C-alpha distance (Angstrom), angle and dihedral (degrees) to the residues before:
residue distance angle dihedral
X1 . . .
X2 3.84 . .
X3 3.79 109.9 .
X4 3.83 97.7 -130.2
X5 3.71 94.3 44.5
X6 3.80 90.4 47.5
X7 3.79 90.2 54.9
X8 3.80 92.1 49.3
X9 3.79 91.6 50.6
X10 3.73 92.5 48.3
X11 3.72 89.4 55.9
X12 3.77 89.4 50.7
X13 3.83 96.6 45.9
X14 3.72 113.2 127.7
X15 3.83 98.8 -122.1
X16 3.88 96.6 143.6
X17 3.74 93.3 -92.8
X18 3.83 104.4 70.2
X19 3.79 96.9 80.9
X20 3.75 92.4 57.9
X21 3.77 83.8 67.6
X22 3.82 92.5 42.4
X23 3.80 93.8 54.5
X24 3.69 89.6 54.8
X25 3.78 97.1 39.6
X26 3.75 97.5 117.9
X27 3.82 93.3 -121.7
X28 3.81 109.4 176.4
X29 3.77 115.3 -101.8
X30 3.74 119.9 -106.7
X31 3.81 128.4 -162.8
X32 3.82 114.4 -59.4
X33 3.67 132.0 -166.2
X34 3.77 116.5 -74.8
X35 3.78 124.8 -110.5
X36 3.78 109.9 -73.6
X37 3.88 98.9 -139.5
X38 3.77 115.9 -153.3
X39 3.86 99.3 -30.7
X40 3.76 116.1 125.9
X41 3.75 110.5 -106.0
X42 3.84 124.6 -128.8
X43 3.80 91.2 -136.8
X44 3.79 115.0 -135.3
X45 3.79 120.9 -128.5
X46 3.82 124.9 -123.9
X47 3.72 113.4 -69.1
X48 3.74 139.2 177.3
X49 3.82 114.4 -96.8
X50 3.83 89.9 -152.5
X51 3.82 111.7 42.5
X52 3.73 112.0 175.2
X53 3.79 123.7 -132.6
X54 3.83 111.0 -103.9
X55 3.72 118.3 -134.9
X56 3.72 97.1 -91.0
X57 3.84 92.2 48.2
X58 3.77 88.7 49.1
X59 3.76 92.0 52.5
X60 3.89 91.6 48.4
X61 3.79 92.6 45.1
X62 3.74 99.2 51.8
X63 3.79 88.6 46.5
X64 3.77 92.3 53.2
X65 3.77 96.1 37.7
X66 3.77 93.9 53.6
X67 3.81 92.3 33.4
X68 3.77 91.4 -126.3
X69 3.85 118.2 -177.2
X70 3.86 89.8 -131.8
X71 3.75 138.7 12.0
X72 3.86 110.2 -85.8
X73 3.84 89.7 -139.9
X74 3.85 90.9 -141.3
X75 3.81 95.0 135.1
X76 3.82 89.7 67.3
X77 3.79 86.5 70.5
X78 3.83 94.9 51.0
X79 3.89 124.8 101.3
X80 3.77 106.5 -84.3
X81 3.81 120.7 -91.5
X82 3.72 123.6 -135.2
X83 3.72 127.6 174.7
X84 3.84 96.8 178.6
X85 3.82 86.9 -130.0
X86 3.74 133.1 113.4
X87 3.72 89.5 -107.9
X88 3.83 133.8 43.5
X89 3.83 94.5 -135.8
X90 3.80 98.4 84.4
X91 3.82 97.3 106.0
X92 3.79 91.0 169.6
X93 3.79 88.3 77.0
X94 3.75 94.5 53.2
X95 3.75 126.8 88.5
X96 3.80 140.8 170.3
X97 3.79 117.5 -108.3
X98 3.86 127.9 178.7
X99 3.82 92.2 -85.2
X100 3.81 95.5 49.9
X101 3.72 89.4 42.5
X102 3.81 89.4 57.1
X103 3.83 87.9 47.6
X104 3.87 90.3 52.8
X105 3.86 92.4 46.6
X106 3.79 94.1 50.1
X107 3.86 90.9 46.5
X108 3.78 92.8 47.3
X109 3.86 93.6 53.0
X110 3.82 90.2 48.7
X111 3.74 95.5 46.3
X112 3.87 92.4 46.6
X113 3.79 90.3 55.4
X114 3.78 91.2 47.5
X115 3.74 92.7 50.5
X116 3.84 93.4 47.8
X117 3.81 104.4 37.0
X118 3.78 89.7 122.1
X119 3.82 142.2 -23.5
X120 3.87 90.6 -79.0
X121 3.84 91.5 55.7
X122 3.92 91.1 43.5
X123 3.89 89.0 51.7
X124 3.87 90.4 49.8
X125 3.77 88.2 51.9
X126 3.77 91.1 54.8
X127 3.81 92.4 41.4
X128 3.82 94.6 -118.5
X129 3.81 132.9 -15.0
X130 3.80 114.8 22.1
X131 3.86 109.0 -117.8
X132 3.83 114.4 -108.9
X133 3.75 113.0 -104.1
X134 3.76 133.4 19.4
X135 3.79 94.0 -99.0
X136 3.78 92.3 56.5
X137 3.76 90.8 46.8
X138 3.78 91.6 50.1
X139 3.76 94.0 47.4
X140 3.86 92.9 53.2
X141 3.90 92.5 43.3
X142 3.85 91.2 50.2
X143 3.77 92.8 46.5
X144 3.77 90.4 57.7
X145 3.81 97.6 38.4
X146 3.85 93.6 47.7
X147 3.86 89.8 37.0
X148 3.78 88.9 -136.7
X149 3.83 138.2 65.4
X150 3.90 108.9 -67.5
X151 3.82 120.3 -132.2
X152 3.77 120.7 -111.7
X153 3.77 89.4 -112.8
X154 3.83 92.3 54.3
X155 3.84 90.2 49.0
X156 3.84 91.5 49.0
X157 3.77 92.4 50.8
X158 3.78 92.6 51.5
X159 3.81 93.2 44.9
X160 3.75 89.3 53.0
X161 3.74 89.7 53.1
X162 3.79 92.4 47.1
X163 3.78 92.1 51.7
X164 3.74 89.6 61.3
X165 3.81 92.6 63.5
X166 3.79 93.4 99.6
X167 3.82 88.0 61.3
X168 3.74 100.2 34.8
X169 3.86 96.6 38.7
X170 3.71 106.0 24.1
X171 3.88 94.1 161.3
X172 3.81 93.1 57.8
X173 3.79 118.2 88.4
X174 3.79 110.4 -101.1
X175 3.86 94.3 -118.1
X176 3.84 90.8 55.7
X177 3.80 102.6 35.3
X178 3.81 97.7 70.8
X179 3.91 95.9 48.2
X180 3.73 89.3 44.3
X181 3.83 94.3 56.3
X182 3.81 91.0 43.9
X183 3.78 92.1 50.9
X184 3.82 90.1 51.4
X185 3.79 89.1 54.8
X186 3.77 96.5 43.3
X187 3.77 94.3 49.9
X188 3.83 90.0 56.0
X189 3.70 96.7 41.5
X190 3.83 116.4 114.4
X191 3.78 85.8 -131.6
X192 3.83 86.1 65.4
X193 3.83 100.0 36.7
X194 3.87 92.9 43.5
X195 3.74 133.1 42.7
X196 3.79 100.6 -131.9
X197 3.81 115.8 -162.3
X198 3.77 102.4 -157.9
X199 3.84 104.8 165.9
X200 3.77 113.0 120.1
X201 3.76 105.3 178.9
X202 3.80 111.3 128.0
X203 3.83 120.1 -146.0
X204 3.77 122.4 173.2
X205 3.80 92.4 -17.6
X206 3.84 96.5 -50.4
X207 3.84 137.4 81.3
X208 3.81 112.9 -119.0
X209 3.78 113.8 -142.8
X210 3.72 119.1 -112.2
X211 3.83 115.0 -114.2
X212 3.85 92.7 -101.4
X213 3.76 92.2 45.8
X214 3.82 89.5 52.6
X215 3.78 91.4 46.0
X216 3.73 89.6 54.6
X217 3.80 92.7 47.5
X218 3.78 89.4 50.3
X219 3.78 95.6 47.1
X220 3.87 96.1 45.7
X221 3.82 91.7 44.2
X222 3.86 94.9 53.3
X223 3.81 104.8 22.8
X224 3.91 106.7 20.4
X225 3.77 88.1 -130.8
X226 3.86 144.8 77.4
X227 3.80 122.0 -61.7
X228 3.82 115.3 -86.8
X229 3.81 123.1 -127.9
X230 3.80 94.1 -86.2
X231 3.74 93.3 52.0
X232 3.89 91.0 47.2
X233 3.85 88.3 50.4
X234 3.88 89.8 50.5
X235 3.76 89.7 52.6
X236 3.78 94.1 47.0
X237 3.84 94.0 46.9
X238 3.82 95.6 49.2
X239 3.88 93.5 -113.1
X240 3.79 88.9 131.2
X241 3.81 92.6 58.8
X242 3.82 92.9 90.7
X243 3.82 133.7 52.0
X244 3.82 90.1 -119.3
X245 3.86 90.6 55.4
X246 3.80 91.3 51.1
X247 3.78 90.7 48.5
X248 3.77 91.0 51.6
X249 3.69 91.3 54.5
X250 3.82 93.5 43.0
X251 3.78 92.0 53.2
X252 3.76 91.6 48.3
X253 3.85 92.1 49.6
X254 3.84 91.3 47.6
X255 3.79 87.7 60.2
X256 3.74 92.7 58.0
X257 3.82 119.7 94.7
X258 3.81 89.7 -120.4
X259 3.74 89.8 66.6
X260 3.82 88.9 59.5
X261 3.78 89.0 56.0
X262 3.73 90.6 51.5
X263 3.74 93.5 49.9
X264 3.84 91.0 48.6
X265 3.83 90.3 49.6
X266 3.80 90.7 51.8
X267 3.86 92.2 52.4
X268 3.86 91.6 40.4
X269 3.84 89.4 57.2
X270 3.80 96.4 38.9
X271 3.82 93.4 49.4
X272 3.85 93.5 37.6
X273 3.74 92.5 -125.1
X274 3.76 93.6 168.2
X275 3.84 88.5 75.5
X276 3.81 89.8 68.8
X277 3.77 88.6 75.1
X278 3.79 91.3 61.8
X279 3.85 94.7 50.7
X280 3.85 112.4 121.4
X281 3.75 129.7 173.3
X282 3.79 137.8 -177.1
X283 3.88 103.9 -103.9
X284 3.80 89.0 -148.0
X285 3.80 90.1 62.2
X286 3.76 94.1 31.9
X287 3.84 109.6 27.6
X288 3.88 89.7 173.1
X289 3.84 90.4 66.7
X290 3.80 122.8 100.7
X291 3.81 133.4 148.5
X292 3.74 87.8 -105.3
X293 3.80 88.8 60.8
X294 3.78 88.5 69.5
X295 3.78 92.3 63.8
X296 3.81 89.9 44.5
X297 3.73 93.2 52.4
X298 3.81 91.1 51.3
X299 3.79 90.5 47.1
X300 3.88 91.2 51.3
X301 3.84 92.0 55.9
X302 3.79 95.8 41.6
X303 3.84 93.0 46.1
X304 3.74 91.0 49.2
X305 3.83 94.8 47.8
X306 3.80 90.9 49.2
X307 3.74 94.3 48.7
X308 3.84 95.6 48.5
X309 3.83 94.7 45.6
X310 3.82 103.9 34.6
X311 3.79 106.8 19.7
X312 3.84 97.6 37.8
X313 3.81 98.9 24.4
X314 3.81 91.1 -138.9
X315 3.68 134.6 144.8
X316 3.83 145.9 -123.9
X317 3.77 95.9 -66.3
X318 3.85 91.0 60.2
X319 3.87 90.6 47.1
X320 3.75 87.8 56.1
X321 3.77 102.2 41.8
X322 3.85 112.7 18.8
X323 3.93 107.6 134.5
X324 3.77 95.1 -134.6
X325 3.71 142.7 61.8
X326 3.77 140.7 -173.4
X327 3.81 113.8 -103.6
X328 3.76 136.1 177.1
X329 3.79 122.4 -161.1
X330 3.80 93.5 -79.5
X331 3.77 95.7 52.5
X332 3.82 94.5 40.2
X333 3.78 88.7 56.1
X334 3.84 91.0 56.8
X335 3.76 88.3 49.8
X336 3.79 90.5 51.0
X337 3.71 93.3 -118.4
X338 3.76 122.3 141.2
X339 3.82 130.9 -159.0
X340 3.79 95.4 52.9
X341 3.86 113.2 116.2
X342 3.84 135.2 170.1
X343 3.75 132.8 30.1
X344 3.83 97.4 -79.7
X345 3.84 113.2 106.2
X346 3.79 108.6 -121.6
X347 3.78 127.5 -170.6
X348 3.73 113.1 -89.3
X349 3.88 120.9 -169.6
X350 3.82 122.7 -144.6
X351 3.75 110.5 -147.3
X352 3.85 101.2 160.7
X353 3.84 96.4 69.8
X354 3.73 93.5 -118.2
X355 3.77 98.1 111.4
X356 3.80 139.4 33.0
X357 3.74 133.7 145.3
X358 3.83 137.0 0.5
X359 3.84 97.3 -47.7
X360 3.78 97.8 59.4
X361 3.77 90.9 49.7
X362 3.79 120.6 102.2
X363 3.89 99.7 -109.1
X364 3.83 94.4 61.5
X365 3.84 94.7 39.2
X366 3.79 96.8 47.8
X367 3.71 99.2 41.2
X368 3.80 90.7 51.7
X369 3.80 96.0 54.4
X370 3.79 137.3 69.2
X371 3.82 124.0 -108.6
X372 3.81 90.0 -90.1
X373 3.75 110.6 15.2
X374 3.80 143.0 40.9
X375 3.76 117.8 -98.4
X376 3.80 110.5 -147.0
X377 3.77 92.4 172.0
X378 3.82 94.3 58.6
X379 3.80 91.8 41.5
X380 3.80 90.2 52.5
X381 3.79 93.0 44.6
X382 3.76 93.1 50.4
X383 3.79 91.5 53.9
X384 3.73 94.1 45.6
X385 3.82 95.1 50.9
X386 3.82 104.5 33.8
X387 3.79 104.7 26.0
X388 3.76 104.7 29.6
X389 3.74 103.6 25.0
X390 3.77 91.3 -145.4
X391 3.79 92.2 161.9
X392 3.80 99.2 -131.6
X393 3.81 114.8 -177.1
X394 3.82 117.2 -108.1
X395 3.78 115.7 -91.0
X396 3.84 117.6 -92.0
X397 3.75 119.8 -99.5
X398 3.79 122.9 -87.4
X399 3.83 97.7 17.3
X400 3.80 106.9 176.0
X401 3.69 119.5 -124.7
X402 3.83 122.6 -98.4
X403 3.88 106.7 -82.5
X404 3.75 114.9 -105.6
X405 3.84 122.8 -112.1
X406 3.80 115.0 -68.9
X407 3.82 105.8 -129.5
X408 3.73 91.6 -150.3
X409 3.80 93.8 62.3
X410 3.78 137.3 40.9
X411 3.81 114.6 -131.2
X412 3.82 135.5 162.8
X413 3.72 120.0 -122.0
X414 3.76 87.6 -106.5
X415 3.82 92.1 55.2
X416 3.80 90.9 51.6
X417 3.75 93.4 49.9
X418 3.77 97.0 46.2
X419 3.77 90.2 51.2
X420 3.75 88.8 53.4
X421 3.81 104.7 37.2
X422 3.86 105.7 7.1
X423 3.74 131.6 102.7
X424 3.80 114.5 -37.3
X425 3.85 92.6 27.5
X426 3.72 132.9 99.4
X427 3.83 88.0 -101.4
X428 3.76 95.2 57.1
X429 3.85 95.8 106.2
X430 3.79 100.7 58.4
X431 3.78 105.3 12.3
X432 3.76 104.3 46.1
X433 3.89 91.9 39.7
X434 3.77 103.5 37.8
X435 3.74 116.9 3.5
X436 3.76 109.1 36.9
X437 3.84 101.2 46.0
X438 3.74 96.7 58.2
X439 3.80 92.7 39.0
X440 3.76 91.5 53.3
X441 3.81 87.3 55.1
X442 3.84 90.5 77.3
X443 3.88 97.7 48.9
X444 3.74 90.4 114.0
X445 3.85 87.5 70.2
X446 3.71 115.5 70.6
X447 3.83 131.0 -144.8
X448 3.85 92.2 -71.0
X449 3.80 95.1 38.1
X450 3.77 99.7 -100.7
X451 3.72 119.4 143.7
X452 3.72 115.5 -106.2
X453 3.84 134.0 -176.5
X454 3.83 98.8 -157.6
X455 3.78 140.8 29.2
X456 3.84 113.9 -145.6
X457 3.79 87.7 -14.0
X458 3.83 91.0 -57.8
X459 3.81 129.6 113.1
X460 3.80 116.2 -92.8
X461 3.79 122.2 -122.1
X462 3.75 108.1 -156.5
X463 3.79 96.2 165.5
X464 3.78 126.6 117.8
X465 3.78 150.7 145.6
X466 3.77 128.9 -120.8
X467 3.81 134.8 -175.0
X468 3.80 102.0 -125.9
X469 3.85 93.3 165.3
X470 3.76 114.0 45.8
X471 3.80 92.4 -174.1
X472 3.77 94.2 55.6
X473 3.87 93.0 42.2
X474 3.74 90.7 -149.8
X475 3.78 121.4 132.1
X476 3.76 125.3 -137.1
X477 3.80 120.2 -138.0
X478 3.75 122.7 -143.0
X479 3.81 141.2 166.0
X480 3.78 119.7 -143.5
X481 3.72 139.7 -10.6
X482 3.84 95.5 -71.2
X483 3.76 93.4 51.4
X484 3.79 92.0 45.3
X485 3.81 91.0 50.0
X486 3.82 88.1 53.8
X487 3.79 91.6 52.2
X488 3.80 91.7 47.5
X489 3.78 89.1 50.5
X490 3.81 90.2 52.2
X491 3.77 94.3 49.5
X492 3.85 125.3 98.5
X493 3.76 84.9 -146.4
X494 3.77 94.7 68.6
X495 3.84 97.9 41.8
X496 3.78 90.8 48.5
X497 3.80 90.6 48.7
X498 3.76 92.0 49.5
X499 3.88 95.0 53.2
X500 3.76 90.0 44.6
X501 3.74 87.9 56.9
X502 3.79 90.4 49.2
X503 3.77 91.0 51.4
X504 3.80 91.1 53.3
X505 3.79 91.4 48.2
X506 3.79 97.9 45.8
X507 3.80 98.0 37.1
X508 3.82 93.3 42.0
X509 3.78 93.7 -130.9
X510 3.82 141.0 70.4
X511 3.77 121.6 -80.8
X512 3.77 115.1 -94.1
X513 3.78 125.4 -140.6
X514 3.86 89.5 -112.8
X515 3.84 87.1 64.6
X516 3.79 97.0 56.7
X517 3.89 92.2 99.3
X518 3.80 87.7 55.9
X519 3.74 91.6 49.1
X520 3.85 92.2 46.8
X521 3.77 90.5 50.7
X522 3.81 95.3 49.3
X523 3.80 93.6 40.6
X524 3.84 90.2 54.0
X525 3.89 89.2 46.4
X526 3.70 89.3 52.7
X527 3.84 96.5 46.0
X528 3.81 101.4 41.0
X529 3.82 98.9 37.2
X530 3.76 99.6 26.3
X531 3.78 84.2 -126.7
X532 3.85 113.2 -154.2
X533 3.80 113.4 -102.6
X534 3.80 89.5 -121.0
X535 3.79 89.6 58.1
X536 3.75 90.7 53.1
X537 3.74 89.7 50.8
X538 3.73 92.5 49.9
X539 3.82 91.9 48.3
X540 3.79 90.1 53.6
X541 3.83 91.9 50.2
X542 3.86 95.0 49.5
X543 3.80 94.7 44.5
X544 3.82 121.4 110.3
X545 3.79 87.7 -119.5
X546 3.87 88.5 65.2
X547 3.77 98.5 37.6
X548 3.85 95.4 53.3
X549 3.77 140.7 27.3
X550 3.77 130.1 -137.5
X551 3.78 125.1 -102.6
X552 3.76 85.6 -119.7
X553 3.83 110.0 79.4
X554 3.80 129.7 -150.1
X555 3.79 109.8 -108.2
């Protein structure tokens, strides 16, 4: 390790102290939001001032920063990230320890070589002609790496480092050595690896984000990468100083293919789609199953979500109830439909009333089942926690597993579960009221997601009641997964839960109590007007809660 560079990196190491220095770094002010007048604020919740890039964001950012033709795939070799949250976007829970620091150092050295192999590579890094003189080069590289205008002091320190290239890297051509050293330092800087929000001006009890901070929030929320040139230009010109200016950029960015990837990632994580790749079934019991079916089930859900949100510009109610799906030959076979060939998902209409929406599709049904049987408890638990946000308490410790089948008697899965967790048992409070009723609604779908008329040769009872409105204390009755999905789509509970998840994903932190009015407003907009998902996203991004942070900081 070069001595000077090692010293610079030690000063930048994220040991819990560095950001005390960053916050007082004297960075020049950039345009902030204007005074809000007398309008009622949608008060933001506590947030980290220094969220770290997760591995996907890092990979995207180095690709865009260095203008690489393809992702370098370096983050796949890093120590695994884990936020402990439903989504991977909560950078406030991520840090840099000695192992990840070594990962970043190794990657920085490799990337710096790639970006400065020759004059052609260097020109690509700058997006055209290389600026004349090391200071001009450093200023432009630092602007893009820090995703803001660098201070003169920052530029001077980096130029000093670059000027030592002849001594520290004598075998590298002089025109390439300086930029290479600078890139190594920039790629390991906390200003690159984190997204510091350093503005400290207080207006009406909150701290409005500066223009560059807001540009970063927008870009990482919608694209999981650094701002593009148009967003940088909007920050520099002051166009982000109004809600309308932010909305203009948000709409532009939502039209970009990268936004489709972000929306897909949100639903993949919310619906736990990754579990589909672990699904396995005995092909004697389930001859339709193959390892290729896993990919087909994932493609079904992803194609459906993209179609509803981007092609049809529709909302949550359509996601939950649409009487069609997108099936390739593998999925169509499970549905008992002929005439579908190939691996491209094609639109498949449901006209018999047996299916409609996300929760009668194979991904949800198969991942919430065992290898041989349905699993109403996990199906009901999933919907309670992730779709309705009912806030059920965690299960008690040492809960015994569901008893196996008694060979001396014939019972449906519903009968077995009710005898174990139904009324009159220790599981009555949560199970018979919240979990079991909505889990039983899907009993006509077997462990793979096929439709069935009987269970163990007995009739299936898929009816139930659920309390969708705690205030009214009136239960709603339904029969089957399609009817339940319609009731969920009509409930304020589901729409409020959905926008709360979007807030957590886009804002990179949990919802705060102060943001409940915002959630209520958007949940009502979603339910009563079936507002398009993209409109809900835009509303979250132009809100006061997104464009400012509270005086109180997240620990």
